[in-house]
TIVO-2410 file (N, C-alpha, C; in nm, 3 decimals):
# residues 183
REC num residu      c1      c2      c3 atome chaine
REC   1      X   0.084  -0.117   0.000     N      A
REC   1      X   0.000   0.000   0.000    CA      A
REC   1      X   0.089   0.124   0.000     C      A
REC   2      X   0.053   0.222  -0.077     N      A
REC   2      X   0.132   0.345  -0.087    CA      A
REC   2      X   0.117   0.428   0.039     C      A
REC   3      X   0.228   0.488   0.082     N      A
REC   3      X   0.225   0.571   0.202    CA      A
REC   3      X   0.193   0.715   0.163     C      A
REC   4      X   0.132   0.788   0.256     N      A
REC   4      X   0.105   0.929   0.231    CA      A
REC   4      X   0.234   1.008   0.253     C      A
REC   5      X   0.246   1.117   0.180     N      A
REC   5      X   0.366   1.200   0.193    CA      A
REC   5      X   0.362   1.275   0.325     C      A
REC   6      X   0.480   1.312   0.373     N      A
REC   6      X   0.490   1.385   0.498    CA      A
REC   6      X   0.429   1.524   0.482     C      A
REC   7      X   0.377   1.579   0.591     N      A
REC   7      X   0.317   1.711   0.587    CA      A
REC   7      X   0.418   1.820   0.556     C      A
REC   8      X   0.546   1.796   0.582     N      A
REC   8      X   0.650   1.895   0.557    CA      A
REC   8      X   0.674   1.914   0.407     C      A
REC   9      X   0.629   1.818   0.326     N      A
REC   9      X   0.653   1.829   0.183    CA      A
REC   9      X   0.558   1.929   0.115     C      A
REC  10      X   0.463   1.981   0.191     N      A
REC  10      X   0.373   2.083   0.138    CA      A
REC  10      X   0.408   2.217   0.201     C      A
REC  11      X   0.363   2.322   0.139     N      A
REC  11      X   0.396   2.457   0.182    CA      A
REC  11      X   0.343   2.483   0.323     C      A
REC  12      X   0.428   2.543   0.408     N      A
REC  12      X   0.387   2.578   0.544    CA      A
REC  12      X   0.300   2.702   0.545     C      A
REC  13      X   0.335   2.802   0.465     N      A
REC  13      X   0.257   2.926   0.467    CA      A
REC  13      X   0.136   2.912   0.375     C      A
REC  14      X   0.030   2.980   0.411     N      A
REC  14      X  -0.093   2.972   0.335    CA      A
REC  14      X  -0.088   3.070   0.218     C      A
REC  15      X  -0.098   3.017   0.100     N      A
REC  15      X  -0.106   3.098  -0.020    CA      A
REC  15      X  -0.240   3.070  -0.087     C      A
REC  16      X  -0.272   3.151  -0.185     N      A
REC  16      X  -0.397   3.129  -0.257    CA      A
REC  16      X  -0.387   2.997  -0.335     C      A
REC  17      X  -0.480   2.906  -0.313     N      A
REC  17      X  -0.471   2.777  -0.381    CA      A
REC  17      X  -0.501   2.790  -0.530     C      A
REC  18      X  -0.421   2.722  -0.611     N      A
REC  18      X  -0.439   2.725  -0.755    CA      A
REC  18      X  -0.508   2.596  -0.797     C      A
REC  19      X  -0.633   2.583  -0.761     N      A
REC  19      X  -0.709   2.463  -0.794    CA      A
REC  19      X  -0.841   2.504  -0.856     C      A
REC  20      X  -0.847   2.509  -0.984     N      A
REC  20      X  -0.969   2.549  -1.051    CA      A
REC  20      X  -1.058   2.427  -1.072     C      A
REC  21      X  -1.181   2.438  -1.021     N      A
REC  21      X  -1.279   2.333  -1.043    CA      A
REC  21      X  -1.396   2.396  -1.117     C      A
REC  22      X  -1.429   2.343  -1.231     N      A
REC  22      X  -1.538   2.394  -1.312    CA      A
REC  22      X  -1.638   2.282  -1.335     C      A
REC  23      X  -1.760   2.320  -1.369     N      A
REC  23      X  -1.856   2.213  -1.400    CA      A
REC  23      X  -1.830   2.154  -1.537     C      A
REC  24      X  -1.748   2.220  -1.617     N      A
REC  24      X  -1.707   2.166  -1.746    CA      A
REC  24      X  -1.572   2.099  -1.728     C      A
REC  25      X  -1.566   1.971  -1.753     N      A
REC  25      X  -1.446   1.892  -1.725    CA      A
REC  25      X  -1.324   1.943  -1.798     C      A
REC  26      X  -1.341   1.993  -1.919     N      A
REC  26      X  -1.228   2.038  -1.998    CA      A
REC  26      X  -1.162   2.162  -1.939     C      A
REC  27      X  -1.241   2.246  -1.873     N      A
REC  27      X  -1.188   2.370  -1.816    CA      A
REC  27      X  -1.132   2.351  -1.675     C      A
REC  28      X  -1.158   2.238  -1.614     N      A
REC  28      X  -1.108   2.214  -1.478    CA      A
REC  28      X  -0.962   2.176  -1.483     C      A
REC  29      X  -0.881   2.237  -1.395     N      A
REC  29      X  -0.743   2.195  -1.382    CA      A
REC  29      X  -0.737   2.068  -1.297     C      A
REC  30      X  -0.817   2.063  -1.192     N      A
REC  30      X  -0.824   1.945  -1.108    CA      A
REC  30      X  -0.936   1.857  -1.163     C      A
REC  31      X  -0.900   1.743  -1.215     N      A
REC  31      X  -1.000   1.657  -1.280    CA      A
REC  31      X  -1.095   1.593  -1.180     C      A
REC  32      X  -1.042   1.543  -1.071     N      A
REC  32      X  -1.126   1.478  -0.971    CA      A
REC  32      X  -1.072   1.515  -0.833     C      A
REC  33      X  -1.163   1.546  -0.742     N      A
REC  33      X  -1.118   1.579  -0.608    CA      A
REC  33      X  -1.135   1.457  -0.517     C      A
REC  34      X  -1.031   1.423  -0.441     N      A
REC  34      X  -1.041   1.306  -0.355    CA      A
REC  34      X  -1.140   1.328  -0.241     C      A
REC  35      X  -1.195   1.221  -0.193     N      A
REC  35      X  -1.294   1.228  -0.086    CA      A
REC  35      X  -1.225   1.246   0.048     C      A
REC  36      X  -1.287   1.320   0.137     N      A
REC  36      X  -1.233   1.343   0.271    CA      A
REC  36      X  -1.244   1.216   0.355     C      A
REC  37      X  -1.143   1.192   0.439     N      A
REC  37      X  -1.141   1.072   0.522    CA      A
REC  37      X  -1.212   1.092   0.656     C      A
REC  38      X  -1.261   1.213   0.682     N      A
REC  38      X  -1.330   1.240   0.808    CA      A
REC  38      X  -1.469   1.176   0.804     C      A
REC  39      X  -1.500   1.096   0.905     N      A
REC  39      X  -1.626   1.022   0.906    CA      A
REC  39      X  -1.738   1.104   0.968     C      A
REC  40      X  -1.714   1.162   1.088     N      A
REC  40      X  -1.815   1.242   1.157    CA      A
REC  40      X  -1.755   1.373   1.201     C      A
REC  41      X  -1.832   1.478   1.193     N      A
REC  41      X  -1.788   1.608   1.239    CA      A
REC  41      X  -1.842   1.640   1.378     C      A
REC  42      X  -1.946   1.568   1.422     N      A
REC  42      X  -2.003   1.588   1.555    CA      A
REC  42      X  -2.013   1.453   1.625     C      A
REC  43      X  -1.986   1.452   1.755     N      A
REC  43      X  -1.995   1.328   1.830    CA      A
REC  43      X  -2.045   1.353   1.970     C      A
REC  44      X  -2.083   1.247   2.038     N      A
REC  44      X  -2.133   1.259   2.174    CA      A
REC  44      X  -2.282   1.287   2.177     C      A
REC  45      X  -2.325   1.355   2.282     N      A
REC  45      X  -2.466   1.386   2.303    CA      A
REC  45      X  -2.500   1.518   2.234     C      A
REC  46      X  -2.576   1.513   2.126     N      A
REC  46      X  -2.607   1.632   2.046    CA      A
REC  46      X  -2.728   1.709   2.097     C      A
REC  47      X  -2.803   1.653   2.190     N      A
REC  47      X  -2.929   1.715   2.233    CA      A
REC  47      X  -2.916   1.792   2.365     C      A
REC  48      X  -2.834   1.743   2.454     N      A
REC  48      X  -2.822   1.801   2.587    CA      A
REC  48      X  -2.742   1.932   2.586     C      A
REC  49      X  -2.772   2.021   2.680     N      A
REC  49      X  -2.695   2.144   2.696    CA      A
REC  49      X  -2.593   2.127   2.808     C      A
REC  50      X  -2.475   2.182   2.788     N      A
REC  50      X  -2.366   2.168   2.884    CA      A
REC  50      X  -2.326   2.306   2.937     C      A
REC  51      X  -2.254   2.307   3.048     N      A
REC  51      X  -2.221   2.434   3.114    CA      A
REC  51      X  -2.093   2.497   3.061     C      A
REC  52      X  -2.000   2.420   3.007     N      A
REC  52      X  -1.871   2.473   2.963    CA      A
REC  52      X  -1.840   2.432   2.819     C      A
REC  53      X  -1.771   2.523   2.749     N      A
REC  53      X  -1.721   2.493   2.614    CA      A
REC  53      X  -1.572   2.516   2.611     C      A
REC  54      X  -1.498   2.416   2.562     N      A
REC  54      X  -1.354   2.427   2.546    CA      A
REC  54      X  -1.322   2.430   2.398     C      A
REC  55      X  -1.241   2.527   2.356     N      A
REC  55      X  -1.203   2.541   2.216    CA      A
REC  55      X  -1.054   2.516   2.200     C      A
REC  56      X  -1.017   2.445   2.096     N      A
REC  56      X  -0.878   2.424   2.060    CA      A
REC  56      X  -0.846   2.517   1.944     C      A
REC  57      X  -0.755   2.613   1.966     N      A
REC  57      X  -0.723   2.713   1.865    CA      A
REC  57      X  -0.581   2.694   1.816     C      A
REC  58      X  -0.562   2.718   1.687     N      A
REC  58      X  -0.429   2.708   1.627    CA      A
REC  58      X  -0.347   2.832   1.659     C      A
REC  59      X  -0.217   2.813   1.683     N      A
REC  59      X  -0.128   2.925   1.711    CA      A
REC  59      X  -0.055   2.975   1.588     C      A
REC  60      X  -0.075   2.909   1.474     N      A
REC  60      X  -0.006   2.951   1.351    CA      A
REC  60      X  -0.090   2.915   1.229     C      A
REC  61      X  -0.056   2.974   1.115     N      A
REC  61      X  -0.120   2.939   0.988    CA      A
REC  61      X  -0.065   2.805   0.942     C      A
REC  62      X  -0.154   2.714   0.909     N      A
REC  62      X  -0.108   2.579   0.874    CA      A
REC  62      X  -0.214   2.508   0.790     C      A
REC  63      X  -0.170   2.407   0.715     N      A
REC  63      X  -0.260   2.317   0.644    CA      A
REC  63      X  -0.266   2.186   0.723     C      A
REC  64      X  -0.388   2.143   0.756     N      A
REC  64      X  -0.405   2.019   0.832    CA      A
REC  64      X  -0.473   1.918   0.741     C      A
REC  65      X  -0.407   1.806   0.717     N      A
REC  65      X  -0.464   1.703   0.630    CA      A
REC  65      X  -0.582   1.636   0.697     C      A
REC  66      X  -0.673   1.585   0.615     N      A
REC  66      X  -0.792   1.518   0.667    CA      A
REC  66      X  -0.757   1.393   0.747     C      A
REC  67      X  -0.645   1.331   0.717     N      A
REC  67      X  -0.604   1.210   0.788    CA      A
REC  67      X  -0.572   1.243   0.933     C      A
REC  68      X  -0.502   1.354   0.956     N      A
REC  68      X  -0.466   1.390   1.094    CA      A
REC  68      X  -0.588   1.440   1.172     C      A
REC  69      X  -0.682   1.505   1.104     N      A
REC  69      X  -0.805   1.547   1.172    CA      A
REC  69      X  -0.885   1.425   1.217     C      A
REC  70      X  -0.895   1.325   1.132     N      A
REC  70      X  -0.969   1.204   1.166    CA      A
REC  70      X  -0.898   1.126   1.278     C      A
REC  71      X  -0.766   1.120   1.274     N      A
REC  71      X  -0.691   1.050   1.380    CA      A
REC  71      X  -0.710   1.119   1.514     C      A
REC  72      X  -0.710   1.252   1.515     N      A
REC  72      X  -0.729   1.325   1.641    CA      A
REC  72      X  -0.871   1.308   1.694     C      A
REC  73      X  -0.969   1.303   1.604     N      A
REC  73      X  -1.108   1.283   1.646    CA      A
REC  73      X  -1.124   1.146   1.711     C      A
REC  74      X  -1.066   1.043   1.650     N      A
REC  74      X  -1.077   0.909   1.704    CA      A
REC  74      X  -1.010   0.897   1.841     C      A
REC  75      X  -0.894   0.959   1.855     N      A
REC  75      X  -0.822   0.952   1.983    CA      A
REC  75      X  -0.900   1.020   2.095     C      A
REC  76      X  -0.956   1.138   2.065     N      A
REC  76      X  -1.030   1.210   2.169    CA      A
REC  76      X  -1.161   1.140   2.204     C      A
REC  77      X  -1.233   1.090   2.104     N      A
REC  77      X  -1.359   1.020   2.130    CA      A
REC  77      X  -1.336   0.894   2.213     C      A
REC  78      X  -1.230   0.822   2.182     N      A
REC  78      X  -1.199   0.700   2.257    CA      A
REC  78      X  -1.170   0.735   2.404     C      A
REC  79      X  -1.092   0.841   2.425     N      A
REC  79      X  -1.059   0.882   2.562    CA      A
REC  79      X  -1.182   0.930   2.637     C      A
REC  80      X  -1.265   1.012   2.573     N      A
REC  80      X  -1.383   1.067   2.638    CA      A
REC  80      X  -1.487   0.960   2.669     C      A
REC  81      X  -1.509   0.867   2.578     N      A
REC  81      X  -1.608   0.762   2.601    CA      A
REC  81      X  -1.567   0.670   2.715     C      A
REC  82      X  -1.436   0.644   2.729     N      A
REC  82      X  -1.390   0.557   2.838    CA      A
REC  82      X  -1.394   0.627   2.973     C      A
REC  83      X  -1.361   0.756   2.976     N      A
REC  83      X  -1.345   0.825   3.104    CA      A
REC  83      X  -1.465   0.906   3.148     C      A
REC  84      X  -1.543   0.959   3.055     N      A
REC  84      X  -1.658   1.042   3.090    CA      A
REC  84      X  -1.789   0.967   3.068     C      A
REC  85      X  -1.799   0.900   2.955     N      A
REC  85      X  -1.923   0.832   2.918    CA      A
REC  85      X  -1.972   0.884   2.784     C      A
REC  86      X  -2.055   0.809   2.718     N      A
REC  86      X  -2.100   0.846   2.584    CA      A
REC  86      X  -2.198   0.963   2.582     C      A
REC  87      X  -2.265   0.990   2.692     N      A
REC  87      X  -2.369   1.093   2.693    CA      A
REC  87      X  -2.330   1.219   2.768     C      A
REC  88      X  -2.207   1.229   2.816     N      A
REC  88      X  -2.168   1.344   2.898    CA      A
REC  88      X  -2.078   1.444   2.827     C      A
REC  89      X  -2.074   1.443   2.695     N      A
REC  89      X  -1.995   1.540   2.621    CA      A
REC  89      X  -2.055   1.560   2.481     C      A
REC  90      X  -2.017   1.669   2.419     N      A
REC  90      X  -2.050   1.695   2.278    CA      A
REC  90      X  -1.926   1.751   2.212     C      A
REC  91      X  -1.878   1.687   2.107     N      A
REC  91      X  -1.757   1.732   2.038    CA      A
REC  91      X  -1.791   1.769   1.894     C      A
REC  92      X  -1.715   1.864   1.841     N      A
REC  92      X  -1.742   1.912   1.705    CA      A
REC  92      X  -1.612   1.955   1.639     C      A
REC  93      X  -1.588   1.906   1.517     N      A
REC  93      X  -1.476   1.951   1.435    CA      A
REC  93      X  -1.521   2.078   1.364     C      A
REC  94      X  -1.444   2.186   1.376     N      A
REC  94      X  -1.487   2.315   1.326    CA      A
REC  94      X  -1.419   2.356   1.195     C      A
REC  95      X  -1.334   2.271   1.137     N      A
REC  95      X  -1.270   2.302   1.009    CA      A
REC  95      X  -1.310   2.195   0.908     C      A
REC  96      X  -1.309   2.233   0.781     N      A
REC  96      X  -1.344   2.139   0.675    CA      A
REC  96      X  -1.232   2.138   0.572     C      A
REC  97      X  -1.184   2.020   0.531     N      A
REC  97      X  -1.075   2.014   0.433    CA      A
REC  97      X  -1.125   2.040   0.290     C      A
REC  98      X  -1.102   2.163   0.242     N      A
REC  98      X  -1.140   2.200   0.106    CA      A
REC  98      X  -1.022   2.194   0.009     C      A
REC  99      X  -0.904   2.227   0.057     N      A
REC  99      X  -0.789   2.245  -0.030    CA      A
REC  99      X  -0.740   2.111  -0.085     C      A
REC 100      X  -0.721   2.102  -0.216     N      A
REC 100      X  -0.679   1.979  -0.281    CA      A
REC 100      X  -0.527   1.978  -0.293     C      A
REC 101      X  -0.465   1.872  -0.242     N      A
REC 101      X  -0.320   1.857  -0.248    CA      A
REC 101      X  -0.285   1.778  -0.374     C      A
REC 102      X  -0.178   1.823  -0.441     N      A
REC 102      X  -0.139   1.759  -0.567    CA      A
REC 102      X   0.007   1.717  -0.562     C      A
REC 103      X   0.042   1.622  -0.648     N      A
REC 103      X   0.182   1.584  -0.662    CA      A
REC 103      X   0.210   1.554  -0.809     C      A
REC 104      X   0.331   1.587  -0.850     N      A
REC 104      X   0.376   1.559  -0.985    CA      A
REC 104      X   0.487   1.456  -0.975     C      A
REC 105      X   0.453   1.327  -0.982     N      A
REC 105      X   0.555   1.225  -0.965    CA      A
REC 105      X   0.647   1.218  -1.087     C      A
REC 106      X   0.777   1.211  -1.061     N      A
REC 106      X   0.875   1.197  -1.168    CA      A
REC 106      X   0.943   1.063  -1.154     C      A
REC 107      X   0.956   0.993  -1.264     N      A
REC 107      X   1.020   0.861  -1.262    CA      A
REC 107      X   1.171   0.880  -1.274     C      A
REC 108      X   1.245   0.794  -1.207     N      A
REC 108      X   1.390   0.799  -1.218    CA      A
REC 108      X   1.439   0.660  -1.255     C      A
REC 109      X   1.555   0.655  -1.315     N      A
REC 109      X   1.610   0.527  -1.356    CA      A
REC 109      X   1.611   0.513  -1.506     C      A
REC 110      X   1.635   0.391  -1.554     N      A
REC 110      X   1.645   0.365  -1.697    CA      A
REC 110      X   1.509   0.380  -1.764     C      A
REC 111      X   1.502   0.451  -1.873     N      A
REC 111      X   1.379   0.468  -1.948    CA      A
REC 111      X   1.288   0.576  -1.894     C      A
REC 112      X   1.335   0.653  -1.797     N      A
REC 112      X   1.251   0.755  -1.736    CA      A
REC 112      X   1.227   0.872  -1.831     C      A
REC 113      X   1.317   0.896  -1.923     N      A
REC 113      X   1.301   1.008  -2.015    CA      A
REC 113      X   1.186   0.985  -2.113     C      A
REC 114      X   1.150   0.861  -2.137     N      A
REC 114      X   1.040   0.834  -2.230    CA      A
REC 114      X   0.905   0.827  -2.159     C      A
REC 115      X   0.904   0.829  -2.025     N      A
REC 115      X   0.779   0.812  -1.953    CA      A
REC 115      X   0.729   0.945  -1.894     C      A
REC 116      X   0.816   1.024  -1.837     N      A
REC 116      X   0.776   1.147  -1.770    CA      A
REC 116      X   0.770   1.263  -1.867     C      A
REC 117      X   0.690   1.362  -1.833     N      A
REC 117      X   0.684   1.485  -1.914    CA      A
REC 117      X   0.765   1.597  -1.849     C      A
REC 118      X   0.824   1.573  -1.731     N      A
REC 118      X   0.905   1.674  -1.664    CA      A
REC 118      X   0.820   1.789  -1.616     C      A
REC 119      X   0.860   1.913  -1.649     N      A
REC 119      X   0.787   2.031  -1.606    CA      A
REC 119      X   0.688   2.077  -1.714     C      A
REC 120      X   0.672   2.000  -1.820     N      A
REC 120      X   0.583   2.041  -1.929    CA      A
REC 120      X   0.438   2.046  -1.885     C      A
REC 121      X   0.390   1.944  -1.820     N      A
REC 121      X   0.253   1.940  -1.766    CA      A
REC 121      X   0.262   1.909  -1.617     C      A
REC 122      X   0.312   2.007  -1.542     N      A
REC 122      X   0.351   1.980  -1.404    CA      A
REC 122      X   0.245   2.015  -1.301     C      A
REC 123      X   0.120   2.030  -1.341     N      A
REC 123      X   0.017   2.067  -1.244    CA      A
REC 123      X  -0.001   1.958  -1.139     C      A
REC 124      X   0.013   1.834  -1.176     N      A
REC 124      X   0.005   1.724  -1.081    CA      A
REC 124      X  -0.136   1.668  -1.069     C      A
REC 125      X  -0.143   1.551  -1.008     N      A
REC 125      X  -0.273   1.490  -0.986    CA      A
REC 125      X  -0.308   1.498  -0.838     C      A
REC 126      X  -0.437   1.498  -0.809     N      A
REC 126      X  -0.486   1.514  -0.672    CA      A
REC 126      X  -0.457   1.388  -0.592     C      A
REC 127      X  -0.400   1.407  -0.472     N      A
REC 127      X  -0.368   1.293  -0.386    CA      A
REC 127      X  -0.434   1.301  -0.250     C      A
REC 128      X  -0.491   1.416  -0.214     N      A
REC 128      X  -0.554   1.429  -0.083    CA      A
REC 128      X  -0.613   1.567  -0.064     C      A
REC 129      X  -0.676   1.588   0.050     N      A
REC 129      X  -0.734   1.718   0.082    CA      A
REC 129      X  -0.684   1.764   0.218     C      A
REC 130      X  -0.685   1.897   0.236     N      A
REC 130      X  -0.638   1.955   0.362    CA      A
REC 130      X  -0.725   2.074   0.399     C      A
REC 131      X  -0.732   2.101   0.529     N      A
REC 131      X  -0.802   2.219   0.579    CA      A
REC 131      X  -0.700   2.330   0.597     C      A
REC 132      X  -0.732   2.451   0.553     N      A
REC 132      X  -0.643   2.565   0.568    CA      A
REC 132      X  -0.685   2.639   0.693     C      A
REC 133      X  -0.601   2.638   0.794     N      A
REC 133      X  -0.632   2.695   0.923    CA      A
REC 133      X  -0.546   2.819   0.945     C      A
REC 134      X  -0.610   2.928   0.985     N      A
REC 134      X  -0.537   3.051   1.013    CA      A
REC 134      X  -0.509   3.063   1.162     C      A
REC 135      X  -0.419   3.151   1.197     N      A
REC 135      X  -0.381   3.172   1.337    CA      A
REC 135      X  -0.502   3.218   1.418     C      A
REC 136      X  -0.528   3.152   1.530     N      A
REC 136      X  -0.639   3.187   1.617    CA      A
REC 136      X  -0.771   3.123   1.580     C      A
REC 137      X  -0.777   3.047   1.472     N      A
REC 137      X  -0.901   2.982   1.429    CA      A
REC 137      X  -0.928   2.859   1.516     C      A
REC 138      X  -1.056   2.839   1.549     N      A
REC 138      X  -1.096   2.724   1.631    CA      A
REC 138      X  -1.098   2.600   1.543     C      A
REC 139      X  -1.024   2.498   1.585     N      A
REC 139      X  -1.016   2.372   1.511    CA      A
REC 139      X  -1.117   2.271   1.565     C      A
REC 140      X  -1.133   2.269   1.697     N      A
REC 140      X  -1.214   2.165   1.762    CA      A
REC 140      X  -1.284   2.225   1.883     C      A
REC 141      X  -1.411   2.194   1.903     N      A
REC 141      X  -1.487   2.240   2.020    CA      A
REC 141      X  -1.536   2.120   2.098     C      A
REC 142      X  -1.537   2.138   2.230     N      A
REC 142      X  -1.580   2.031   2.319    CA      A
REC 142      X  -1.668   2.091   2.427     C      A
REC 143      X  -1.790   2.038   2.444     N      A
REC 143      X  -1.886   2.087   2.542    CA      A
REC 143      X  -1.900   1.982   2.653     C      A
REC 144      X  -1.876   2.025   2.779     N      A
REC 144      X  -1.885   1.935   2.894    CA      A
REC 144      X  -1.942   2.010   3.014     C      A
REC 145      X  -1.972   1.935   3.120     N      A
REC 145      X  -2.011   1.996   3.247    CA      A
REC 145      X  -1.886   2.026   3.329     C      A
REC 146      X  -1.904   2.100   3.438     N      A
REC 146      X  -1.789   2.146   3.517    CA      A
REC 146      X  -1.710   2.032   3.580     C      A
REC 147      X  -1.777   1.923   3.617     N      A
REC 147      X  -1.707   1.812   3.682    CA      A
REC 147      X  -1.613   1.739   3.587     C      A
REC 148      X  -1.631   1.754   3.456     N      A
REC 148      X  -1.549   1.683   3.357    CA      A
REC 148      X  -1.447   1.774   3.287     C      A
REC 149      X  -1.420   1.892   3.341     N      A
REC 149      X  -1.329   1.986   3.275    CA      A
REC 149      X  -1.186   1.933   3.262     C      A
REC 150      X  -1.137   1.866   3.365     N      A
REC 150      X  -0.997   1.817   3.363    CA      A
REC 150      X  -0.981   1.710   3.254     C      A
REC 151      X  -1.077   1.621   3.246     N      A
REC 151      X  -1.068   1.514   3.146    CA      A
REC 151      X  -1.089   1.569   3.005     C      A
REC 152      X  -1.169   1.673   2.991     N      A
REC 152      X  -1.189   1.735   2.860    CA      A
REC 152      X  -1.061   1.805   2.815     C      A
REC 153      X  -0.990   1.870   2.907     N      A
REC 153      X  -0.862   1.933   2.873    CA      A
REC 153      X  -0.761   1.829   2.828     C      A
REC 154      X  -0.762   1.713   2.893     N      A
REC 154      X  -0.670   1.606   2.853    CA      A
REC 154      X  -0.705   1.553   2.713     C      A
REC 155      X  -0.833   1.545   2.682     N      A
REC 155      X  -0.875   1.502   2.548    CA      A
REC 155      X  -0.829   1.603   2.442     C      A
REC 156      X  -0.840   1.732   2.472     N      A
REC 156      X  -0.793   1.833   2.377    CA      A
REC 156      X  -0.641   1.831   2.364     C      A
REC 157      X  -0.571   1.797   2.471     N      A
REC 157      X  -0.425   1.783   2.462    CA      A
REC 157      X  -0.388   1.667   2.370     C      A
REC 158      X  -0.465   1.557   2.378     N      A
REC 158      X  -0.441   1.444   2.289    CA      A
REC 158      X  -0.466   1.481   2.144     C      A
REC 159      X  -0.566   1.567   2.120     N      A
REC 159      X  -0.594   1.614   1.984    CA      A
REC 159      X  -0.477   1.697   1.933     C      A
REC 160      X  -0.426   1.787   2.016     N      A
REC 160      X  -0.319   1.876   1.971    CA      A
REC 160      X  -0.191   1.801   1.940     C      A
REC 161      X  -0.171   1.683   2.001     N      A
REC 161      X  -0.053   1.602   1.970    CA      A
REC 161      X  -0.060   1.543   1.830     C      A
REC 162      X  -0.180   1.524   1.779     N      A
REC 162      X  -0.197   1.464   1.646    CA      A
REC 162      X  -0.196   1.569   1.535     C      A
REC 163      X  -0.203   1.696   1.568     N      A
REC 163      X  -0.209   1.803   1.468    CA      A
REC 163      X  -0.070   1.859   1.441     C      A
REC 164      X  -0.044   1.909   1.319     N      A
REC 164      X   0.090   1.957   1.283    CA      A
REC 164      X   0.120   2.099   1.328     C      A
REC 165      X   0.050   2.150   1.427     N      A
REC 165      X   0.073   2.286   1.475    CA      A
REC 165      X   0.060   2.289   1.626     C      A
REC 166      X   0.113   2.394   1.688     N      A
REC 166      X   0.091   2.409   1.831    CA      A
REC 166      X  -0.044   2.475   1.852     C      A
REC 167      X  -0.112   2.435   1.959     N      A
REC 167      X  -0.249   2.479   1.982    CA      A
REC 167      X  -0.265   2.532   2.124     C      A
REC 168      X  -0.368   2.614   2.144     N      A
REC 168      X  -0.402   2.664   2.277    CA      A
REC 168      X  -0.546   2.624   2.309     C      A
REC 169      X  -0.575   2.610   2.437     N      A
REC 169      X  -0.708   2.570   2.482    CA      A
REC 169      X  -0.772   2.687   2.556     C      A
REC 170      X  -0.893   2.724   2.516     N      A
REC 170      X  -0.966   2.829   2.585    CA      A
REC 170      X  -1.097   2.771   2.637     C      A
REC 171      X  -1.141   2.823   2.753     N      A
REC 171      X  -1.262   2.773   2.819    CA      A
REC 171      X  -1.362   2.886   2.836     C      A
REC 172      X  -1.490   2.856   2.810     N      A
REC 172      X  -1.598   2.953   2.831    CA      A
REC 172      X  -1.705   2.888   2.918     C      A
REC 173      X  -1.767   2.970   3.004     N      A
REC 173      X  -1.872   2.921   3.094    CA      A
REC 173      X  -2.010   2.952   3.038     C      A
REC 174      X  -2.107   2.875   3.084     N      A
REC 174      X  -2.250   2.899   3.057    CA      A
REC 174      X  -2.279   2.921   2.909     C      A
REC 175      X  -2.230   2.835   2.827     N      A
REC 175      X  -2.254   2.843   2.683    CA      A
REC 175      X  -2.373   2.754   2.651     C      A
REC 176      X  -2.470   2.807   2.581     N      A
REC 176      X  -2.588   2.730   2.543    CA      A
REC 176      X  -2.562   2.671   2.406     C      A
REC 177      X  -2.569   2.538   2.398     N      A
REC 177      X  -2.549   2.468   2.271    CA      A
REC 177      X  -2.682   2.457   2.200     C      A
REC 178      X  -2.689   2.494   2.072     N      A
REC 178      X  -2.816   2.478   2.000    CA      A
REC 178      X  -2.855   2.331   1.990     C      A
REC 179      X  -2.980   2.303   2.009     N      A
REC 179      X  -3.031   2.167   2.003    CA      A
REC 179      X  -3.039   2.124   1.858     C      A
REC 180      X  -2.980   2.009   1.828     N      A
REC 180      X  -2.978   1.956   1.692    CA      A
REC 180      X  -3.082   1.847   1.684     C      A
REC 181      X  -3.178   1.865   1.598     N      A
REC 181      X  -3.287   1.768   1.582    CA      A
REC 181      X  -3.260   1.682   1.458     C      A
REC 182      X  -3.284   1.555   1.470     N      A
REC 182      X  -3.276   1.465   1.354    CA      A
REC 182      X  -3.415   1.453   1.293     C      A
REC 183      X  -3.423   1.481   1.164     N      A
REC 183      X  -3.555   1.475   1.097    CA      A
REC 183      X  -3.590   1.335   1.059     C      A
***
């Protein structure tokens, strides 16, 4: 199975993405956009209201791949469900991976000159998606009661270990969560 490229191989600073998507296939530079690996954006108890909200904020401009967002979600949900319970928290991913990552693979070795086009058609093919996060933007929100604040902070610390940036945790009191109804 092919491995994903390291996050360092993509640009650290946020620039305007050069990914044109048109409804006419011939005019699109990106022929197909890969599907996001994030399964759920909300978890826990979606109906109950909690007393505290904890936000995980990015300290720098960065691109976060969908794979690392999903890994951090799984780690935090596993920790919260074991230590708090399935109905005593509400978690939400606040970023969406829109940016399409591309690569232009070049062959090396014997016969490579007849296979590759070099820099002639170097736009590359889509290999993944990433969320573009700016400094101070909320990446993840967690709603809990006051008795579970310490464990919620630990869950957010576990999330920040999986992300490619340093993060800060902020806490707010008496936040009313909108009730989400399933139709």
